[in-house]
C-alpha positions as CSV (number, residue, x, y, z in Angstrom):
1,M,-6.0,8.0,-28.6
2,E,-6.6,5.0,-30.8
3,E,-6.4,1.7,-29.0
4,S,-3.6,0.4,-31.4
5,L,-1.4,3.2,-30.1
6,F,-1.1,1.5,-26.7
7,D,0.5,-1.5,-28.5
8,S,3.2,0.6,-30.1
9,R,6.9,0.0,-29.3
10,E,7.3,3.4,-27.6
11,Y,4.3,2.9,-25.4
12,R,5.3,-0.7,-24.4
13,R,8.9,0.6,-23.6
14,S,7.4,3.4,-21.5
15,R,5.2,1.0,-19.5
16,N,8.1,-1.4,-18.9
17,A,10.4,1.4,-17.8
18,Y,7.8,2.7,-15.4
19,T,7.3,-0.8,-14.0
20,A,11.0,-1.1,-13.4
21,Q,11.2,2.4,-11.9
22,C,8.5,1.5,-9.4
23,A,10.4,-1.6,-8.4
24,F,13.7,0.4,-7.8
25,E,11.8,3.1,-5.9
26,Y,10.1,0.3,-3.8
27,F,13.6,-1.0,-2.9
28,T,14.6,2.4,-1.6
29,S,11.4,2.7,0.4
30,I,12.2,-0.7,2.1
31,L,15.5,0.8,3.3
32,V,14.0,3.9,4.8
33,T,11.1,2.3,6.7
34,D,10.3,-0.4,9.3
35,A,13.3,-2.3,11.0
36,F,16.1,-0.6,9.0
37,L,15.0,2.9,9.9
38,A,14.2,1.9,13.5
39,K,17.7,0.6,14.0
40,L,19.3,3.8,12.8
41,L,17.0,6.1,14.8
42,K,17.5,4.0,18.0
43,E,21.2,4.1,17.4
44,I,21.2,7.9,17.5
45,G,19.2,7.9,20.7
46,M,15.5,8.4,19.7
47,S,12.7,7.1,21.9
48,D,10.1,4.6,20.6
49,A,7.5,7.3,20.3
50,A,9.8,9.6,18.4
51,V,10.8,6.8,16.0
52,G,7.1,6.2,15.2
53,V,6.6,9.9,14.4
54,V,9.6,10.0,12.1
55,A,8.5,6.9,10.4
56,S,5.2,8.6,9.7
57,F,6.8,11.6,8.0
58,I,5.8,10.0,4.8
59,S,2.2,11.0,5.5
60,L,3.1,14.6,6.3
61,S,5.2,14.8,3.1
62,F,2.0,14.3,1.1
63,L,1.3,18.0,1.8
64,F,4.0,18.8,-0.7
65,Q,1.8,17.4,-3.4
66,L,-0.1,20.7,-3.1
67,F,2.9,22.5,-4.6
68,S,2.5,20.4,-7.7
69,I,-0.6,22.4,-8.6
70,P,1.2,25.7,-9.2
71,L,4.1,23.7,-10.5
72,L,2.0,22.4,-13.3
73,T,1.5,25.9,-14.7
74,R,5.2,26.7,-14.8
75,I,7.1,23.5,-15.8
76,R,8.0,23.0,-19.5
77,S,9.0,19.4,-19.2
78,V,7.3,16.9,-16.9
79,K,10.0,14.4,-17.6
80,R,12.9,16.6,-16.7
81,T,11.1,17.9,-13.5
82,V,10.3,14.4,-12.3
83,M,13.9,13.2,-12.9
84,V,15.5,16.1,-11.0
85,S,13.1,16.0,-8.0
86,D,13.2,12.2,-7.8
87,T,17.0,12.1,-7.8
88,V,17.2,14.7,-5.0
89,S,14.7,12.6,-3.0
90,Q,16.9,9.5,-3.3
91,L,20.1,11.4,-2.4
92,L,18.4,12.7,0.8
93,F,17.4,9.2,1.8
94,L,21.0,8.2,1.3
95,A,22.1,11.0,3.6
96,V,19.9,9.6,6.4
97,Y,22.3,6.6,6.8
98,L,25.3,9.0,7.0
99,V,23.8,10.8,10.0
100,P,25.4,8.5,12.6
101,F,28.8,9.7,11.3
102,L,28.2,13.4,11.9
103,P,30.4,15.0,14.6
104,C,27.6,16.3,16.7
105,S,25.4,15.5,19.7
106,G,22.5,12.9,19.6
107,R,20.1,15.8,19.4
108,G,21.9,17.3,16.4
109,K,21.9,13.9,14.7
110,A,18.2,13.5,15.4
111,I,17.5,16.9,13.8
112,A,19.6,16.0,10.8
113,A,17.8,12.7,10.3
114,V,14.4,14.4,10.5
115,I,15.5,17.0,7.9
116,C,16.8,14.4,5.5
117,M,13.7,12.1,5.9
118,L,11.2,15.0,5.5
119,G,13.2,16.5,2.6
120,G,13.4,13.1,0.9
121,F,9.7,12.5,1.1
122,A,8.9,16.1,0.2
123,A,11.0,15.9,-3.1
124,K,9.4,12.5,-3.9
125,Y,5.8,13.5,-3.4
126,L,6.2,16.9,-5.0
127,V,6.2,15.0,-8.4
128,S,4.4,11.8,-7.5
129,S,1.1,12.8,-9.1
130,L,2.9,14.1,-12.1
131,I,4.7,10.9,-12.8
132,F,1.6,8.8,-12.1
133,R,-0.4,10.8,-14.7
134,W,2.5,11.0,-17.2
135,A,3.5,7.3,-17.0
136,N,-0.1,6.0,-16.9
137,S,-1.0,7.9,-20.0
138,Y,0.7,5.0,-21.9
139,V,-1.7,2.5,-20.3
140,D,-5.0,1.5,-21.8
141,P,-7.7,2.9,-19.5
142,K,-9.6,-0.4,-19.7
143,K,-6.6,-2.2,-18.2
144,R,-5.4,0.1,-15.5
145,G,-6.4,-2.1,-12.7
146,V,-4.6,-5.2,-14.1
147,Y,-1.6,-3.1,-15.1
148,S,-1.3,-1.6,-11.6
149,A,-1.5,-5.1,-10.1
150,V,1.1,-6.6,-12.4
151,K,3.4,-3.6,-11.7
152,E,3.0,-4.1,-8.0
153,M,3.5,-7.9,-8.3
154,I,6.9,-7.3,-10.0
155,S,7.9,-4.9,-7.3
156,L,6.9,-7.3,-4.6
157,L,8.6,-10.4,-6.1
158,S,11.9,-8.6,-6.7
159,G,11.5,-6.8,-3.4
160,I,11.2,-10.2,-1.6
161,V,14.6,-11.3,-2.9
162,F,16.1,-7.8,-2.1
163,T,14.6,-7.7,1.4
164,L,15.9,-11.1,2.4
165,A,19.4,-10.5,1.0
166,V,19.8,-7.0,2.6
167,G,18.2,-8.1,5.9
168,F,20.6,-10.9,6.5
169,L,23.6,-9.0,5.3
170,F,22.7,-6.2,7.6
171,D,22.4,-8.7,10.5
172,R,25.9,-9.9,9.8
173,F,27.2,-6.4,10.2
174,E,25.3,-6.0,13.4
175,N,26.2,-9.4,14.9
176,G,29.8,-8.6,14.1
177,G,29.7,-5.4,16.1
178,N,29.9,-3.2,13.1
179,L,26.5,-1.5,13.0
180,R,27.9,1.6,11.4
181,G,29.4,-0.5,8.6
182,G,25.8,-1.7,8.0
183,F,24.6,1.8,7.7
184,L,27.3,2.6,5.1
185,F,26.3,-0.6,3.2
186,L,22.7,0.7,3.1
187,A,23.8,4.1,1.9
188,G,25.8,2.5,-0.9
189,L,22.8,0.5,-2.0
190,I,20.6,3.6,-2.1
191,L,23.2,5.3,-4.4
192,F,23.0,2.3,-6.8
193,L,19.2,2.2,-6.8
194,N,19.2,6.0,-7.5
195,A,21.2,5.4,-10.7
196,C,18.8,2.6,-11.8
197,N,15.8,4.7,-11.0
198,F,17.2,7.6,-13.1
199,V,17.8,5.4,-16.1
200,C,14.2,4.0,-16.0
201,L,12.7,7.5,-15.9
202,W,14.9,8.5,-18.8
203,L,13.5,5.6,-20.9
204,I,9.9,6.7,-20.4
205,R,8.5,8.5,-23.5
206,P,8.4,12.3,-23.0
207,E,5.0,13.9,-22.8
208,D,4.0,15.5,-26.1
209,E,3.0,19.2,-26.0
210,A,-0.1,18.4,-27.9
211,E,-1.1,15.8,-25.4
212,R,-0.6,17.9,-22.3
213,E,-3.7,18.8,-20.5
214,P,-4.5,22.5,-20.3
215,R,-3.5,24.2,-17.1
216,H,-6.1,25.6,-14.8
217,T,-6.2,28.3,-12.2
218,L,-6.4,27.3,-8.5
219,R,-10.0,28.5,-8.3
220,E,-11.0,26.3,-11.2
221,V,-9.1,23.4,-9.9
222,L,-10.9,23.6,-6.5
223,R,-14.3,24.0,-8.3
224,R,-13.7,20.8,-10.3
225,T,-12.3,18.8,-7.4
226,V,-13.3,19.6,-3.8
227,G,-16.3,21.4,-5.3
228,I,-17.7,18.0,-6.4
229,P,-19.5,16.0,-3.7
230,D,-18.4,12.7,-5.2
231,F,-14.7,13.7,-4.8
232,R,-15.2,15.1,-1.3
233,H,-16.6,11.7,-0.3
234,V,-13.5,10.0,-1.6
235,I,-11.4,12.3,0.5
236,V,-13.3,11.4,3.6
237,M,-12.9,7.7,2.9
238,V,-9.2,8.1,2.3
239,C,-8.8,10.2,5.5
240,L,-10.3,7.5,7.6
241,W,-8.0,4.9,6.2
242,E,-4.9,7.1,6.5
243,A,-5.7,7.9,10.1
244,A,-6.3,4.2,10.8
245,R,-3.0,3.0,9.5
246,Y,-0.8,5.8,10.7
247,A,-2.2,5.6,14.2
248,S,-0.3,2.3,14.7
249,V,1.8,1.0,11.7
250,G,4.7,3.5,12.2
251,F,5.3,2.3,15.7
252,L,5.8,-1.4,14.9
253,G,9.4,-1.1,13.8
254,T,10.8,-0.9,17.3
255,Y,8.0,-3.1,18.7
256,K,9.2,-6.0,16.5
257,T,12.9,-5.7,17.3
258,L,12.7,-4.7,20.9
259,D,9.5,-5.9,22.6
260,L,9.1,-9.0,20.4
261,A,12.9,-9.5,20.3
262,L,13.1,-10.2,16.6
263,S,16.2,-9.6,14.6
264,V,16.2,-7.5,11.4
265,G,16.7,-10.6,9.4
266,A,13.7,-12.3,11.1
267,V,11.6,-9.2,10.5
268,Q,12.5,-9.3,6.8
269,L,11.8,-13.0,6.6
270,I,8.3,-12.4,8.0
271,N,7.8,-9.5,5.5
272,T,8.9,-11.8,2.7
273,G,6.2,-14.3,3.5
274,A,3.6,-11.6,3.8
275,N,4.7,-10.0,0.5
276,L,4.4,-13.4,-1.2
277,C,0.8,-13.5,-0.2
278,R,0.3,-10.0,-1.4
279,F,2.0,-10.9,-4.7
280,A,-0.4,-13.8,-5.2
281,L,-3.5,-11.7,-4.6
282,S,-2.5,-8.4,-6.4
283,K,-3.7,-9.4,-9.9
284,P,-7.0,-10.9,-8.6
285,F,-7.5,-7.6,-6.7
286,G,-6.9,-5.7,-10.0
287,R,-9.3,-7.8,-12.0
288,Y,-12.0,-7.5,-9.3
289,S,-11.6,-3.7,-9.3
290,D,-11.7,-3.5,-13.1
291,R,-14.8,-5.8,-13.2
292,T,-16.7,-4.0,-10.3
293,S,-15.3,-0.7,-9.2
294,Y,-12.3,0.8,-7.5
295,A,-14.5,1.6,-4.5
296,R,-15.5,-2.0,-4.0
297,G,-11.9,-3.1,-4.4
298,F,-10.9,-0.6,-1.8
299,R,-13.6,-1.8,0.6
300,L,-12.5,-5.4,0.3
301,A,-8.9,-4.3,1.1
302,L,-10.2,-2.4,4.2
303,G,-11.9,-5.6,5.4
304,I,-8.7,-7.5,5.3
305,A,-6.8,-4.6,7.0
306,A,-9.5,-4.6,9.8
307,A,-8.7,-8.3,10.4
308,A,-5.0,-7.5,10.6
309,F,-5.5,-4.8,13.2
310,A,-7.7,-7.2,15.2
311,V,-4.9,-9.7,15.3
312,N,-2.3,-7.1,16.3
313,L,-4.5,-6.1,19.2
314,F,-3.5,-9.5,20.7
315,T,0.2,-9.5,19.6
316,A,2.5,-9.4,22.7
317,P,5.9,-10.9,23.6
318,R,4.2,-14.2,24.7
319,T,2.1,-14.3,21.5
320,W,4.9,-12.9,19.2
321,W,4.0,-15.3,16.5
322,L,0.8,-13.4,15.8
323,I,3.0,-10.7,14.2
324,I,3.3,-13.2,11.3
325,L,-0.4,-13.3,10.8
326,Y,-0.8,-9.6,11.2
327,S,2.0,-8.9,8.6
328,T,0.4,-11.3,6.2
329,L,-3.1,-9.8,6.5
330,Y,-1.9,-6.2,6.4
331,N,0.3,-6.7,3.4
332,V,-2.5,-8.5,1.5
333,S,-4.7,-5.5,2.2
334,L,-2.2,-3.2,0.6
335,A,-2.6,-5.1,-2.6
336,G,-6.0,-3.6,-2.9
337,S,-5.8,-0.3,-0.9
338,N,-2.7,1.1,-2.7
339,Q,-3.8,0.6,-6.3
340,N,-7.4,1.5,-5.7
341,S,-6.6,4.6,-3.8
342,F,-4.8,5.9,-6.8
343,N,-7.1,4.7,-9.5
344,I,-10.3,5.8,-7.8
345,V,-9.5,9.4,-8.6
346,Y,-10.2,8.5,-12.3
347,S,-13.7,7.5,-11.3
348,Y,-14.9,10.7,-9.7
349,T,-13.0,13.6,-11.2
350,D,-12.4,15.0,-14.7
351,R,-9.3,13.7,-16.5
352,E,-8.2,17.3,-17.1
353,V,-7.6,17.9,-13.4
354,F,-6.4,14.4,-12.5
355,S,-3.0,15.5,-11.3
356,E,-4.4,18.3,-9.1
357,A,-7.1,16.0,-7.7
358,M,-4.4,13.4,-6.8
359,A,-2.4,16.0,-5.1
360,I,-5.3,17.4,-3.1
361,K,-6.4,13.9,-2.0
362,A,-3.0,12.8,-1.0
363,S,-2.2,16.1,0.9
364,I,-5.4,16.1,3.0
365,G,-5.1,12.3,3.7
366,G,-1.4,12.8,4.6
367,L,-2.1,15.6,7.0
368,V,-4.8,13.5,8.7
369,G,-2.4,10.5,8.8
370,F,0.4,12.5,10.4
371,A,-2.0,14.0,13.0
372,A,-3.0,10.4,13.8
373,S,0.7,9.4,14.2
374,I,1.3,12.4,16.6
375,A,-1.8,11.3,18.6
376,G,-0.5,7.7,18.5
377,S,2.9,8.8,19.8
378,R,1.3,10.5,22.8
379,I,-0.8,7.5,23.6
380,L,2.2,5.1,23.3
381,A,4.3,7.3,25.6
382,A,1.4,7.5,28.2
383,V,1.0,3.7,28.2
384,Q,4.7,3.1,28.5
385,A,4.9,5.7,31.4
386,S,2.2,3.7,33.2
387,G,4.3,0.6,33.1
388,N,2.5,-0.9,30.1
389,C,-0.8,-1.0,31.8
390,L,-4.3,0.4,30.9
391,F,-7.1,0.5,33.4
392,G,-5.1,-2.0,35.5
393,L,-4.6,-4.5,32.7
394,P,-1.2,-5.4,31.3
395,I,-1.0,-4.2,27.7
396,R,1.5,-2.7,25.4
397,G,1.0,0.7,23.8
398,Q,1.2,-0.7,20.3
399,Q,-1.7,-3.0,21.2
400,V,-3.8,0.0,22.2
401,L,-2.9,1.7,19.0
402,A,-4.0,-1.4,17.0
403,G,-7.4,-1.2,18.7
404,I,-7.7,2.5,17.5
405,S,-6.7,1.5,14.0
406,L,-9.4,-1.3,14.0
407,I,-12.1,1.2,15.0
408,L,-11.1,3.7,12.3
409,T,-10.9,1.0,9.6
410,V,-14.4,-0.3,10.4
411,A,-15.6,3.3,10.1
412,A,-13.9,3.6,6.7
413,I,-15.6,0.3,5.5
414,L,-19.0,1.6,6.5
415,Y,-18.5,4.9,4.9
416,T,-17.3,3.4,1.6
417,R,-20.2,1.0,1.5
418,A,-22.9,3.5,2.4
419,V,-21.6,6.5,0.4
420,V,-18.8,6.1,-2.1
421,E,-20.0,2.9,-3.8
422,K,-23.3,4.5,-4.6
423,Q,-21.8,7.2,-6.7
424,T,-21.7,7.2,-10.5
425,V,-18.4,5.9,-11.8
426,R,-16.8,7.7,-14.8
427,R,-14.8,5.7,-17.3
428,Q,-12.0,7.8,-18.8
């Protein structure tokens, strides 16, 4: 493609629509994670350990990206496929907040919530690599790092306003003894966001048949992805990071509202401050990655995440304020880990199999992350069963999990520095 084509009206409109779509999708993700989701799951009778596992279903759902590989050989329209699957995903997330109204037992409601959550993430990640490749095809390859950062900054800034407003409105429902009314409020919001998300996808320029990459057999895909040592090293790096964060992060929703006794509004206020810091550093992260490499940007993010887990290791009811520092550091680390985790695939695989490589990386990393959350739930349950003690020392299970996350993150840093950064980077 000629460089001037990226400045055309259609390409600019597509980039702007994709930026807005990511923001609306981010709003929905806020509503089905952390304190909001924890409130609903506790309302239907789930334990802290079970809540953490359900919150980690996002990692297990990455497995559904593998289905995008055979899907690529059958679909006629990437745009239509993405719009249908993404809409189904949003509607299933909406259904999660209708679960408390089902006329069945607590066990039945728990099963329904699990099915809706898993189904929603499955439909979302079935097409996530497709939309990433499709929408990013309208971005100048030399500016992908900065574009990703700006896109994330817009999501964060608008998400801050959204989070504060929704958090305090939900608190008013809860403080008024109308928690179920709060759940209906969240369901209505997701329906509105679904409509906005649909319009944004519709505005993105359809993929031209002439521009579509040739489809490959599974054998050829594997040869050109996992058959390449450079790509395998990226997978190992990502697996270490996914295991690190899912070992503890999914269990913090109930920890904040129960052990640390914070309201949903207070949690969202803390998240707002943390996201403001993430917002301020997103573009510098993008510039640093464009100037050096996505691997170095990823390692820098891991260093900040390690500091966050170290802080969380000492976060307890008496030192509840440390959750503010933890949230800030962890969210800042996401400014680099998220965008570099996606873009790094461009550096070590052929463009022709980019979607397939994304799916394989995310699926393997997601499976490892979910396994880490299962292990974390067992460790948490064991520490709680012992009266929040370990080797005779008073400690919360979430603090133990933070220590495990710290060890795994340090391992990821060392592996990135010693192996991934030394590989030859492809510019494409």
